[in-house]
LOKOL-328443 format. One record per residue: chain; residue in one letter; residue number from 1; x, y, z of N, C-alpha, C in turn. Coordinates in pm, whole numbers, padded with zeros to 5 digits. Layout:
// LOKOL-328443
{pt 'A'; 'A'; NUM; {X; Y; Z}; {X; Y; Z}; {X; Y; Z}}
...
//
This chain:
// LOKOL-328443
{pt 'A'; 'M'; 1; {00330; -00458; 01731}; {00328; -00417; 01590}; {00469; -00383; 01543}}
{pt 'A'; 'N'; 2; {00559; -00479; 01554}; {00696; -00459; 01511}; {00716; -00512; 01369}}
{pt 'A'; 'L'; 3; {00828; -00477; 01307}; {00854; -00513; 01168}; {00948; -00633; 01162}}
{pt 'A'; 'Y'; 4; {00911; -00733; 01082}; {00989; -00854; 01066}; {01006; -00885; 00918}}
{pt 'A'; 'Q'; 5; {01102; -00970; 00888}; {01114; -01024; 00753}; {01139; -01174; 00762}}
{pt 'A'; 'K'; 6; {01100; -01243; 00654}; {01115; -01388; 00651}; {01129; -01431; 00507}}
{pt 'A'; 'V'; 7; {01216; -01528; 00481}; {01234; -01575; 00344}; {01105; -01641; 00297}}
{pt 'A'; 'A'; 8; {01075; -01625; 00168}; {00946; -01666; 00116}; {00925; -01817; 00119}}
{pt 'A'; 'D'; 9; {01033; -01896; 00111}; {01015; -02040; 00109}; {01000; -02101; 00248}}
{pt 'A'; 'G'; 10; {01006; -02015; 00351}; {00986; -02061; 00487}; {01099; -02143; 00544}}
{pt 'A'; 'A'; 11; {01215; -02144; 00477}; {01327; -02228; 00521}; {01391; -02176; 00650}}
{pt 'A'; 'Q'; 12; {01373; -02048; 00678}; {01432; -01989; 00797}; {01325; -01920; 00879}}
{pt 'A'; 'G'; 13; {01359; -01893; 01005}; {01266; -01824; 01092}; {01259; -01675; 01062}}
{pt 'A'; 'E'; 14; {01167; -01607; 01127}; {01151; -01464; 01105}; {01265; -01387; 01171}}
{pt 'A'; 'E'; 15; {01294; -01271; 01114}; {01401; -01185; 01165}; {01342; -01049; 01203}}
{pt 'A'; 'L'; 16; {01367; -01005; 01325}; {01318; -00875; 01369}; {01396; -00764; 01301}}
{pt 'A'; 'L'; 17; {01325; -00673; 01235}; {01389; -00559; 01170}; {01383; -00433; 01256}}
{pt 'A'; 'L'; 18; {01269; -00410; 01319}; {01253; -00287; 01396}; {01153; -00310; 01509}}
{pt 'A'; 'K'; 19; {01195; -00274; 01629}; {01109; -00283; 01746}; {01096; -00144; 01808}}
{pt 'A'; 'S'; 20; {00973; -00098; 01824}; {00948; 00032; 01886}; {00806; 00032; 01940}}
{pt 'A'; 'S'; 21; {00771; 00136; 02012}; {00643; 00139; 02085}; {00523; 00172; 01996}}
{pt 'A'; 'E'; 22; {00545; 00246; 01886}; {00431; 00287; 01805}; {00388; 00177; 01708}}
{pt 'A'; 'D'; 23; {00263; 00183; 01664}; {00215; 00089; 01564}; {00278; 00121; 01429}}
{pt 'A'; 'K'; 24; {00318; 00014; 01358}; {00389; 00033; 01231}; {00335; -00065; 01128}}
{pt 'A'; 'Y'; 25; {00332; -00021; 01002}; {00283; -00105; 00893}; {00376; -00090; 00773}}
{pt 'A'; 'P'; 26; {00441; -00197; 00728}; {00524; -00186; 00608}; {00437; -00167; 00485}}
{pt 'A'; 'T'; 27; {00479; -00080; 00395}; {00397; -00052; 00277}; {00470; -00078; 00146}}
{pt 'A'; 'S'; 28; {00603; -00068; 00144}; {00674; -00084; 00016}; {00820; -00116; 00041}}
{pt 'A'; 'L'; 29; {00877; -00197; -00048}; {01019; -00231; -00044}; {01082; -00184; -00174}}
{pt 'A'; 'S'; 30; {01193; -00112; -00164}; {01261; -00069; -00285}; {01305; -00191; -00366}}
{pt 'A'; 'R'; 31; {01306; -00178; -00497}; {01333; -00294; -00583}; {01472; -00353; -00558}}
{pt 'A'; 'D'; 32; {01568; -00269; -00519}; {01702; -00320; -00490}; {01711; -00383; -00352}}
{pt 'A'; 'G'; 33; {01603; -00377; -00273}; {01602; -00438; -00141}; {01677; -00362; -00034}}
{pt 'A'; 'H'; 34; {01715; -00238; -00061}; {01795; -00161; 00035}; {01711; -00083; 00135}}
{pt 'A'; 'F'; 35; {01585; -00052; 00100}; {01504; 00033; 00187}; {01363; -00024; 00202}}
{pt 'A'; 'L'; 36; {01313; -00017; 00325}; {01175; -00054; 00355}; {01099; 00073; 00394}}
{pt 'A'; 'L'; 37; {00989; 00098; 00327}; {00906; 00214; 00357}; {00792; 00168; 00446}}
{pt 'A'; 'Y'; 38; {00767; 00240; 00554}; {00658; 00202; 00643}; {00592; 00326; 00700}}
{pt 'A'; 'Q'; 39; {00470; 00308; 00748}; {00398; 00417; 00813}; {00386; 00386; 00961}}
{pt 'A'; 'A'; 40; {00393; 00489; 01041}; {00387; 00473; 01186}; {00293; 00576; 01245}}
{pt 'A'; 'S'; 41; {00214; 00534; 01342}; {00122; 00626; 01408}; {00197; 00711; 01509}}
{pt 'A'; 'D'; 42; {00164; 00838; 01512}; {00223; 00930; 01610}; {00152; 00910; 01743}}
{pt 'A'; 'P'; 43; {00223; 00869; 01849}; {00156; 00843; 01977}; {00090; 00966; 02038}}
{pt 'A'; 'K'; 44; {00131; 01086; 01993}; {00073; 01209; 02050}; {-00051; 01254; 01975}}
{pt 'A'; 'T'; 45; {-00073; 01204; 01855}; {-00188; 01244; 01774}; {-00250; 01119; 01712}}
{pt 'A'; 'T'; 46; {-00348; 01140; 01628}; {-00409; 01029; 01554}; {-00355; 01024; 01412}}
{pt 'A'; 'K'; 47; {-00249; 01098; 01384}; {-00194; 01107; 01249}; {-00088; 01001; 01226}}
{pt 'A'; 'T'; 48; {-00053; 00979; 01099}; {00050; 00882; 01063}; {00160; 00950; 00984}}
{pt 'A'; 'D'; 49; {00281; 00899; 00998}; {00398; 00953; 00929}; {00461; 00843; 00844}}
{pt 'A'; 'L'; 50; {00540; 00884; 00746}; {00612; 00790; 00661}; {00759; 00786; 00702}}
{pt 'A'; 'W'; 51; {00811; 00665; 00716}; {00950; 00643; 00756}; {01018; 00549; 00659}}
{pt 'A'; 'V'; 52; {01150; 00562; 00649}; {01232; 00473; 00567}; {01328; 00398; 00659}}
{pt 'A'; 'L'; 53; {01330; 00265; 00645}; {01421; 00182; 00723}; {01527; 00124; 00631}}
{pt 'A'; 'P'; 54; {01653; 00171; 00641}; {01760; 00107; 00562}; {01779; -00037; 00607}}
{pt 'A'; 'L'; 55; {01794; -00128; 00515}; {01812; -00269; 00549}; {01958; -00310; 00545}}
{pt 'A'; 'E'; 56; {02047; -00212; 00535}; {02190; -00236; 00540}; {02253; -00136; 00637}}
{pt 'A'; 'G'; 57; {02373; -00163; 00681}; {02442; -00071; 00771}; {02381; -00069; 00910}}
{pt 'A'; 'E'; 58; {02359; 00051; 00965}; {02308; 00066; 01100}; {02160; 00032; 01111}}
{pt 'A'; 'K'; 59; {02088; 00033; 01001}; {01944; 00004; 00999}; {01867; 00096; 01095}}
{pt 'A'; 'K'; 60; {01902; 00224; 01089}; {01836; 00323; 01173}; {01724; 00390; 01096}}
{pt 'A'; 'P'; 61; {01600; 00392; 01150}; {01487; 00452; 01079}; {01511; 00600; 01050}}
{pt 'A'; 'L'; 62; {01469; 00643; 00931}; {01482; 00782; 00888}; {01344; 00837; 00855}}
{pt 'A'; 'P'; 63; {01308; 00954; 00909}; {01177; 01011; 00877}; {01174; 01060; 00733}}
{pt 'A'; 'F'; 64; {01076; 01016; 00657}; {01061; 01065; 00521}; {00960; 01178; 00514}}
{pt 'A'; 'L'; 65; {00848; 01163; 00582}; {00744; 01267; 00578}; {00674; 01272; 00712}}
{pt 'A'; 'R'; 66; {00707; 01374; 00790}; {00644; 01398; 00920}; {00582; 01537; 00918}}
{pt 'A'; 'T'; 67; {00451; 01542; 00918}; {00379; 01669; 00913}; {00264; 01664; 01013}}
{pt 'A'; 'E'; 68; {00183; 01769; 01016}; {00066; 01770; 01102}; {-00051; 01695; 01039}}
{pt 'A'; 'F'; 69; {-00028; 01638; 00920}; {-00133; 01564; 00849}; {-00102; 01415; 00852}}
{pt 'A'; 'S'; 70; {-00198; 01336; 00805}; {-00176; 01192; 00792}; {-00116; 01162; 00655}}
{pt 'A'; 'N'; 71; {-00006; 01090; 00654}; {00061; 01049; 00531}; {00081; 00898; 00539}}
{pt 'A'; 'Y'; 72; {00030; 00825; 00442}; {00034; 00680; 00452}; {00036; 00613; 00315}}
{pt 'A'; 'D'; 73; {00046; 00480; 00316}; {00048; 00396; 00196}; {00157; 00441; 00099}}
{pt 'A'; 'G'; 74; {00276; 00466; 00149}; {00387; 00506; 00062}; {00433; 00392; -00027}}
{pt 'A'; 'Q'; 75; {00464; 00423; -00154}; {00504; 00322; -00252}; {00627; 00371; -00329}}
{pt 'A'; 'F'; 76; {00735; 00293; -00323}; {00853; 00325; -00403}; {00823; 00307; -00551}}
{pt 'A'; 'S'; 77; {00876; 00399; -00633}; {00871; 00378; -00777}; {00967; 00265; -00812}}
{pt 'A'; 'P'; 78; {00948; 00199; -00928}; {01036; 00088; -00964}; {01183; 00126; -00968}}
{pt 'A'; 'D'; 79; {01216; 00249; -01008}; {01358; 00289; -01012}; {01406; 00346; -00879}}
{pt 'A'; 'G'; 80; {01318; 00356; -00780}; {01356; 00402; -00647}; {01377; 00551; -00633}}
{pt 'A'; 'R'; 81; {01344; 00630; -00736}; {01368; 00774; -00733}; {01251; 00853; -00677}}
{pt 'A'; 'W'; 82; {01135; 00792; -00666}; {01014; 00863; -00626}; {00935; 00780; -00526}}
{pt 'A'; 'I'; 83; {00856; 00848; -00446}; {00765; 00782; -00355}; {00626; 00841; -00375}}
{pt 'A'; 'A'; 84; {00531; 00756; -00409}; {00391; 00796; -00417}; {00324; 00762; -00284}}
{pt 'A'; 'Y'; 85; {00231; 00846; -00241}; {00169; 00824; -00110}; {00035; 00895; -00104}}
{pt 'A'; 'V'; 86; {-00038; 00870; 00003}; {-00167; 00935; 00028}; {-00151; 01033; 00144}}
{pt 'A'; 'S'; 87; {-00211; 01151; 00130}; {-00208; 01250; 00238}; {-00341; 01325; 00243}}
{pt 'A'; 'D'; 88; {-00379; 01367; 00364}; {-00502; 01446; 00381}; {-00471; 01594; 00403}}
{pt 'A'; 'E'; 89; {-00355; 01639; 00356}; {-00315; 01777; 00381}; {-00409; 01879; 00318}}
{pt 'A'; 'S'; 90; {-00483; 01842; 00214}; {-00576; 01934; 00150}; {-00713; 01934; 00216}}
{pt 'A'; 'G'; 91; {-00732; 01848; 00314}; {-00862; 01832; 00376}; {-00932; 01704; 00335}}
{pt 'A'; 'R'; 92; {-00880; 01637; 00233}; {-00930; 01506; 00192}; {-00811; 01426; 00139}}
{pt 'A'; 'N'; 93; {-00827; 01298; 00132}; {-00718; 01213; 00087}; {-00690; 01235; -00062}}
{pt 'A'; 'E'; 94; {-00564; 01262; -00094}; {-00520; 01278; -00232}; {-00389; 01203; -00250}}
{pt 'A'; 'I'; 95; {-00355; 01178; -00377}; {-00231; 01109; -00411}; {-00124; 01212; -00445}}
{pt 'A'; 'Y'; 96; {-00006; 01196; -00388}; {00108; 01284; -00416}; {00230; 01199; -00450}}
{pt 'A'; 'V'; 97; {00327; 01262; -00512}; {00457; 01201; -00537}; {00565; 01297; -00491}}
{pt 'A'; 'R'; 98; {00664; 01244; -00422}; {00781; 01322; -00381}; {00908; 01250; -00425}}
{pt 'A'; 'T'; 99; {01014; 01326; -00439}; {01142; 01266; -00476}; {01200; 01189; -00358}}
{pt 'A'; 'F'; 100; {01278; 01086; -00390}; {01348; 01011; -00287}; {01493; 00995; -00329}}
{pt 'A'; 'S'; 101; {01582; 01031; -00239}; {01725; 01019; -00265}; {01785; 00919; -00167}}
{pt 'A'; 'P'; 102; {01830; 00803; -00213}; {01889; 00705; -00123}; {02009; 00758; -00046}}
{pt 'A'; 'D'; 103; {02079; 00855; -00104}; {02197; 00911; -00037}; {02160; 01009; 00073}}
{pt 'A'; 'S'; 104; {02035; 01053; 00072}; {01992; 01154; 00170}; {01847; 01128; 00208}}
{pt 'A'; 'A'; 105; {01818; 01006; 00252}; {01680; 00966; 00276}; {01611; 01052; 00381}}
{pt 'A'; 'A'; 106; {01686; 01093; 00484}; {01624; 01168; 00593}; {01576; 01305; 00548}}
{pt 'A'; 'A'; 107; {01639; 01361; 00447}; {01604; 01496; 00404}; {01532; 01498; 00270}}
{pt 'A'; 'A'; 108; {01498; 01381; 00219}; {01442; 01373; 00084}; {01314; 01454; 00071}}
{pt 'A'; 'S'; 109; {01226; 01449; 00171}; {01099; 01515; 00159}; {01111; 01666; 00169}}
{pt 'A'; 'D'; 110; {01220; 01716; 00222}; {01238; 01860; 00237}; {01311; 01923; 00120}}
{pt 'A'; 'T'; 111; {01394; 01845; 00051}; {01478; 01903; -00052}; {01426; 01879; -00193}}
{pt 'A'; 'G'; 112; {01336; 01782; -00212}; {01289; 01749; -00346}; {01156; 01811; -00377}}
{pt 'A'; 'G'; 113; {01105; 01779; -00497}; {00978; 01833; -00540}; {00861; 01750; -00491}}
{pt 'A'; 'K'; 114; {00740; 01806; -00509}; {00616; 01738; -00472}; {00513; 01766; -00580}}
{pt 'A'; 'W'; 115; {00439; 01660; -00621}; {00341; 01674; -00727}; {00209; 01611; -00683}}
{pt 'A'; 'L'; 116; {00099; 01680; -00710}; {-00035; 01628; -00686}; {-00074; 01541; -00805}}
{pt 'A'; 'I'; 117; {-00116; 01418; -00778}; {-00149; 01323; -00884}; {-00299; 01311; -00905}}
{pt 'A'; 'S'; 118; {-00374; 01294; -00799}; {-00518; 01270; -00809}; {-00595; 01401; -00823}}
{pt 'A'; 'T'; 119; {-00718; 01389; -00869}; {-00809; 01503; -00877}; {-00943; 01458; -00820}}
{pt 'A'; 'G'; 120; {-00986; 01523; -00713}; {-01114; 01485; -00653}; {-01104; 01375; -00551}}
{pt 'A'; 'G'; 121; {-00983; 01350; -00499}; {-00964; 01249; -00396}; {-00905; 01122; -00450}}
{pt 'A'; 'G'; 122; {-00835; 01048; -00364}; {-00774; 00923; -00406}; {-00711; 00848; -00291}}
{pt 'A'; 'S'; 123; {-00689; 00718; -00311}; {-00624; 00634; -00211}; {-00570; 00510; -00281}}
{pt 'A'; 'G'; 124; {-00494; 00429; -00207}; {-00447; 00302; -00259}; {-00359; 00314; -00382}}
{pt 'A'; 'V'; 125; {-00259; 00399; -00381}; {-00177; 00423; -00500}; {-00084; 00305; -00529}}
{pt 'A'; 'R'; 126; {-00065; 00275; -00661}; {00024; 00169; -00705}; {00097; 00213; -00832}}
{pt 'A'; 'W'; 127; {00221; 00166; -00849}; {00301; 00194; -00968}; {00290; 00080; -01069}}
{pt 'A'; 'R'; 128; {00294; 00113; -01196}; {00315; 00009; -01296}; {00462; -00031; -01292}}
{pt 'A'; 'G'; 129; {00494; -00150; -01338}; {00628; -00204; -01323}; {00737; -00125; -01391}}
{pt 'A'; 'D'; 130; {00702; -00049; -01496}; {00803; 00032; -01565}; {00808; 00175; -01514}}
{pt 'A'; 'G'; 131; {00723; 00209; -01415}; {00722; 00343; -01357}; {00659; 00449; -01444}}
{pt 'A'; 'K'; 132; {00596; 00411; -01555}; {00540; 00508; -01648}; {00391; 00531; -01628}}
{pt 'A'; 'E'; 133; {00335; 00470; -01525}; {00194; 00493; -01497}; {00167; 00467; -01350}}
{pt 'A'; 'L'; 134; {00079; 00548; -01292}; {00033; 00530; -01155}; {-00115; 00495; -01157}}
{pt 'A'; 'Y'; 135; {-00154; 00408; -01064}; {-00295; 00374; -01047}; {-00338; 00411; -00906}}
{pt 'A'; 'Y'; 136; {-00463; 00453; -00893}; {-00517; 00479; -00761}; {-00667; 00460; -00764}}
{pt 'A'; 'L'; 137; {-00729; 00462; -00646}; {-00872; 00441; -00634}; {-00941; 00573; -00601}}
{pt 'A'; 'A'; 138; {-01038; 00610; -00683}; {-01115; 00732; -00660}; {-01219; 00707; -00551}}
{pt 'A'; 'P'; 139; {-01276; 00812; -00492}; {-01377; 00793; -00387}; {-01498; 00712; -00431}}
{pt 'A'; 'D'; 140; {-01531; 00712; -00562}; {-01644; 00633; -00611}; {-01603; 00491; -00647}}
{pt 'A'; 'R'; 141; {-01483; 00448; -00605}; {-01429; 00313; -00623}; {-01388; 00284; -00766}}
{pt 'A'; 'K'; 142; {-01370; 00384; -00848}; {-01317; 00361; -00981}; {-01165; 00355; -00976}}
{pt 'A'; 'V'; 143; {-01107; 00266; -01056}; {-00962; 00260; -01069}; {-00919; 00365; -01170}}
{pt 'A'; 'M'; 144; {-00830; 00454; -01127}; {-00783; 00564; -01210}; {-00639; 00537; -01253}}
{pt 'A'; 'A'; 145; {-00602; 00587; -01370}; {-00466; 00572; -01422}; {-00411; 00708; -01461}}
{pt 'A'; 'V'; 146; {-00284; 00731; -01432}; {-00217; 00856; -01467}; {-00083; 00823; -01529}}
{pt 'A'; 'E'; 147; {-00062; 00868; -01652}; {00067; 00846; -01716}; {00173; 00934; -01649}}
{pt 'A'; 'I'; 148; {00295; 00880; -01637}; {00404; 00949; -01569}; {00523; 00961; -01662}}
{pt 'A'; 'A'; 149; {00572; 01083; -01677}; {00696; 01107; -01750}; {00800; 01158; -01651}}
{pt 'A'; 'T'; 150; {00923; 01113; -01663}; {01028; 01153; -01570}; {01150; 01213; -01638}}
{pt 'A'; 'N'; 151; {01149; 01219; -01769}; {01264; 01270; -01843}; {01220; 01384; -01936}}
{pt 'A'; 'P'; 152; {01273; 01505; -01916}; {01384; 01542; -01827}; {01342; 01572; -01683}}
{pt 'A'; 'V'; 153; {01211; 01596; -01661}; {01163; 01624; -01526}; {01039; 01541; -01501}}
{pt 'A'; 'F'; 154; {01001; 01529; -01374}; {00881; 01455; -01339}; {00759; 01531; -01386}}
{pt 'A'; 'Q'; 155; {00671; 01463; -01460}; {00552; 01529; -01514}; {00436; 01430; -01517}}
{pt 'A'; 'P'; 156; {00336; 01447; -01428}; {00219; 01357; -01431}; {00121; 01400; -01539}}
{pt 'A'; 'G'; 157; {00051; 01302; -01594}; {-00051; 01330; -01694}; {-00187; 01354; -01629}}
{pt 'A'; 'V'; 158; {-00292; 01339; -01708}; {-00429; 01361; -01661}; {-00489; 01228; -01617}}
{pt 'A'; 'S'; 159; {-00560; 01230; -01504}; {-00623; 01108; -01454}; {-00734; 01062; -01548}}
{pt 'A'; 'K'; 160; {-00740; 00932; -01570}; {-00847; 00874; -01651}; {-00900; 00749; -01582}}
{pt 'A'; 'A'; 161; {-01031; 00730; -01590}; {-01094; 00615; -01525}; {-01078; 00490; -01611}}
{pt 'A'; 'L'; 162; {-01042; 00378; -01546}; {-01028; 00251; -01617}; {-01153; 00164; -01602}}
{pt 'A'; 'F'; 163; {-01196; 00141; -01478}; {-01314; 00059; -01456}; {-01361; 00075; -01312}}
{pt 'A'; 'Q'; 164; {-01480; 00025; -01285}; {-01538; 00031; -01151}; {-01501; -00094; -01074}}
{pt 'A'; 'T'; 165; {-01455; -00077; -00951}; {-01422; -00194; -00869}; {-01549; -00261; -00821}}
{pt 'A'; 'P'; 166; {-01543; -00390; -00795}; {-01663; -00462; -00751}; {-01703; -00423; -00610}}
{pt 'A'; 'P'; 167; {-01830; -00395; -00587}; {-01876; -00366; -00450}; {-01876; -00494; -00368}}
{pt 'A'; 'P'; 168; {-01867; -00485; -00234}; {-01849; -00361; -00157}; {-01702; -00335; -00126}}
{pt 'A'; 'F'; 169; {-01616; -00344; -00225}; {-01473; -00322; -00203}; {-01447; -00185; -00144}}
{pt 'A'; 'A'; 170; {-01360; -00178; -00045}; {-01327; -00052; 00021}; {-01178; -00049; 00049}}
{pt 'A'; 'V'; 171; {-01125; 00069; 00075}; {-00982; 00088; 00101}; {-00964; 00139; 00242}}
{pt 'A'; 'T'; 172; {-00864; 00087; 00312}; {-00829; 00138; 00444}; {-00684; 00184; 00442}}
{pt 'A'; 'A'; 173; {-00646; 00256; 00545}; {-00510; 00309; 00552}; {-00409; 00202; 00592}}
{pt 'A'; 'Y'; 174; {-00455; 00088; 00641}; {-00362; -00008; 00701}; {-00364; -00146; 00636}}
{pt 'A'; 'L'; 175; {-00455; -00171; 00544}; {-00463; -00301; 00481}; {-00438; -00289; 00332}}
{pt 'A'; 'Q'; 176; {-00355; -00377; 00280}; {-00329; -00381; 00136}; {-00437; -00467; 00071}}
{pt 'A'; 'L'; 177; {-00540; -00405; 00019}; {-00655; -00478; -00030}; {-00661; -00490; -00182}}
{pt 'A'; 'W'; 178; {-00561; -00438; -00251}; {-00563; -00453; -00395}; {-00421; -00439; -00449}}
{pt 'A'; 'D'; 179; {-00399; -00482; -00572}; {-00268; -00469; -00634}; {-00284; -00485; -00785}}
{pt 'A'; 'V'; 180; {-00175; -00458; -00856}; {-00176; -00466; -01002}; {-00048; -00536; -01047}}
{pt 'A'; 'T'; 181; {-00058; -00615; -01155}; {00059; -00684; -01207}; {00155; -00582; -01269}}
{pt 'A'; 'P'; 182; {00284; -00615; -01278}; {00382; -00519; -01330}; {00350; -00463; -01467}}
{pt 'A'; 'D'; 183; {00281; -00541; -01552}; {00249; -00491; -01685}; {00122; -00407; -01688}}
{pt 'A'; 'G'; 184; {00054; -00394; -01574}; {-00065; -00311; -01567}; {-00187; -00370; -01635}}
{pt 'A'; 'K'; 185; {-00187; -00500; -01663}; {-00298; -00562; -01737}; {-00394; -00641; -01649}}
{pt 'A'; 'R'; 186; {-00352; -00672; -01527}; {-00438; -00748; -01438}; {-00440; -00683; -01300}}
{pt 'A'; 'F'; 187; {-00559; -00683; -01240}; {-00579; -00622; -01109}; {-00636; -00726; -01014}}
{pt 'A'; 'L'; 188; {-00587; -00723; -00891}; {-00629; -00818; -00789}; {-00695; -00742; -00675}}
{pt 'A'; 'F'; 189; {-00814; -00786; -00633}; {-00888; -00721; -00526}; {-00927; -00823; -00420}}
{pt 'A'; 'V'; 190; {-00923; -00779; -00295}; {-00976; -00859; -00186}; {-01124; -00826; -00172}}
{pt 'A'; 'G'; 191; {-01208; -00928; -00182}; {-01353; -00906; -00173}; {-01417; -00998; -00072}}
{pt 'A'; 'P'; 192; {-01546; -00980; -00050}; {-01618; -01065; 00047}; {-01636; -01206; -00007}}
{pt 'A'; 'V'; 193; {-01651; -01301; 00082}; {-01677; -01438; 00044}; {-01821; -01449; -00003}}
{pt 'A'; 'E'; 194; {-01841; -01505; -00121}; {-01976; -01521; -00173}; {-02051; -01629; -00096}}
{pt 'A'; 'Q'; 195; {-02177; -01599; -00066}; {-02261; -01696; 00003}; {-02320; -01792; -00099}}
{pt 'A'; 'T'; 196; {-02288; -01919; -00087}; {-02340; -02020; -00178}; {-02441; -02108; -00107}}
{pt 'A'; 'A'; 197; {-02533; -02164; -00184}; {-02635; -02251; -00125}; {-02571; -02378; -00072}}
{pt 'A'; 'Q'; 198; {-02611; -02418; 00047}; {-02557; -02539; 00107}; {-02622; -02662; 00046}}
{pt 'A'; 'A'; 199; {-02545; -02769; 00038}; {-02599; -02895; -00012}; {-02705; -02947; 00085}}
{pt 'A'; 'P'; 200; {-02814; -03005; 00033}; {-02919; -03056; 00122}; {-02870; -03175; 00204}}
{pt 'A'; 'F'; 201; {-02928; -03194; 00319}; {-02894; -03309; 00402}; {-03024; -03374; 00451}}
{pt 'A'; 'T'; 202; {-03014; -03499; 00490}; {-03130; -03577; 00531}; {-03121; -03609; 00680}}
{pt 'A'; 'V'; 203; {-03232; -03592; 00748}; {-03241; -03626; 00889}; {-03325; -03754; 00900}}
{pt 'A'; 'V'; 204; {-03271; -03857; 00961}; {-03341; -03984; 00980}; {-03393; -03990; 01123}}
{pt 'A'; 'L'; 205; {-03524; -04002; 01137}; {-03586; -04011; 01269}; {-03604; -04157; 01309}}
{pt 'A'; 'N'; 206; {-03601; -04182; 01436}; {-03621; -04317; 01491}; {-03529; -04417; 01426}}
{pt 'A'; 'W'; 207; {-03402; -04377; 01406}; {-03307; -04462; 01335}; {-03274; -04591; 01410}}
{pt 'A'; 'Q'; 208; {-03291; -04588; 01542}; {-03259; -04708; 01620}; {-03353; -04824; 01589}}
{pt 'A'; 'A'; 209; {-03473; -04795; 01539}; {-03569; -04902; 01509}; {-03521; -04990; 01396}}
{pt 'A'; 'G'; 210; {-03431; -04938; 01315}; {-03383; -05016; 01202}; {-03263; -05102; 01233}}
{pt 'A'; 'L'; 211; {-03213; -05093; 01355}; {-03097; -05173; 01393}; {-03139; -05316; 01428}}
{pt 'A'; 'K'; 212; {-03055; -05410; 01400}; {-03082; -05548; 01434}; {-03069; -05566; 01584}}
{pt 'A'; 'K'; 213; {-03167; -05636; 01641}; {-03166; -05662; 01782}; {-03062; -05768; 01817}}
//
């Protein structure tokens, strides 16, 4: 479970970014391409932590959020100043946002602010392309939207339901099963394959009798 990158047109082979013993899952790339956000399982517990991998310089992983709780599905804001993520620190999965400083990535989670975004549980957080709205999935599978203001300070709005996702859609901590277009007008979901009726077929018995001797 190592981290690789590959050019989208397939013209070149894959490049190893990070090799280590723990399981790792990339979750977000900063828009400027300088940082990769990923979650890694703690080999001593069943919890997950959030890490930042610089893609320039020494490319040494930096811990963003290491706690006694599970923190996963981290997402960079479009301007790279914030990271939205899921954590079970309250006893259930909720959406939070923390500040991110590219100049001090290793200490970002300790020195910046933290804001609770969801109410009543949440997972699968996504940013709108302009950073002015967050989307997440409520426990009842409704897509929720929260307006975000960042000037002069970070200020989340009130969660509002947009629509119900199609059953039996579900969210996991390790699979990216949904996304939203940058303008926030279209949503993409991974769903089950629909069972369609098969075309009828004919079985011919004693077919050899019809062959010419």
